[in-house]
C-alpha positions, 0 to 999 in steps of 0.5 A: 253637076246634075242630070235632068229630071228622070223619064218615066218609061211611057212619057218622053224618050223611049230608051237612053240615047247615046251620042253619034260617036257611040255608034258602032262596035266597041272593044271594052276593057272594064275594071272593077275598082270597088264593091261595098255592102254598107248594110252588111251581108244579112241585107244581101240576096234577100237574107238568103245566106248562102247566096250572099256569100256567093255573091260577095265571093264573086265581086271580090274575086273581080277587084282589080281584074280587067275584063275585055268584051265587045259591046255595040251601039246601033242607030234606030229607025228613028235615027237615035243611037241606042245600045244593042241590049240583047247583045251586050247583056250576053257579052257582059254576062259572059265575059265577067263569068269567065266563060259562056254562060248565057244560052240566049237573050231575047226581047220581050214586051212590057205594057209601056214597051211593046214591039207594036207600040215601038213600030207605031212610034217609028222604030223598026221591027229589029230595034231594041226593046228596053226589057229582055230575058236571059236564059241560062242552063237551069236559070232565067233572068228578066231584066226591066228598065223602069225609069231613065235619064240622060244628058250630053255636055255642052261641048259634045264630048261627055254623056251621062246617064242613068237607068233604074232597073229591076231584075228577076231571077229564077233557078227552079230546083236551086233550093231558094226562092226567085230573087228580085233585084233593084239597081241604078246604073250611072254611066259617064262616057268621055270622048277623047282622041279616037277613044271613050273612057268611062265610069260606071256605078251600080247602086243596089237597093232593098225592095219590099220583097227583102225580108229586112226591108222594114229594118234597114 
């Protein structure tokens, strides 16, 4: 099965559009089934070994443990169903940390997706944008969606989507340089008997800011 050609923001849909049956508030149980670093620890966290060790330890500690949280999907003024990105980002980060770690999440303008352009296109003043800034105690994270694609199966009961993301993470005073992480978020959702089951894969990629990018 193949997804349609990807949409580059600024051309085509302005966000991932979900089927109407995803609208509302959902109690989600998510379990990490596997984690792999095919190139090894030297290629994690831009070669910063202490950060790489922490990432690996955190992921290994989560394997097989169900995590419960709430997600929300809302109808925009243009009648499209999209995720409440600010709420969902906070809910997932807090849930997987096991405590409240997020101080705040806000939407921010980027050149191809500003509040002004979204409203000119028919979206409402409170409808989600594609880019968020997440504030933690002593750290900040900015998450961009750089490309997206999605489809609904012919029977209407299966939805698949992919979002290419870039995350910038900075923690002034932590002793390491800001990190840039490029990922693809691949999601499949299936409706059945009043519930939805899904699979989620996060695929991480090196980028030119990684010290070992040209050796991989």
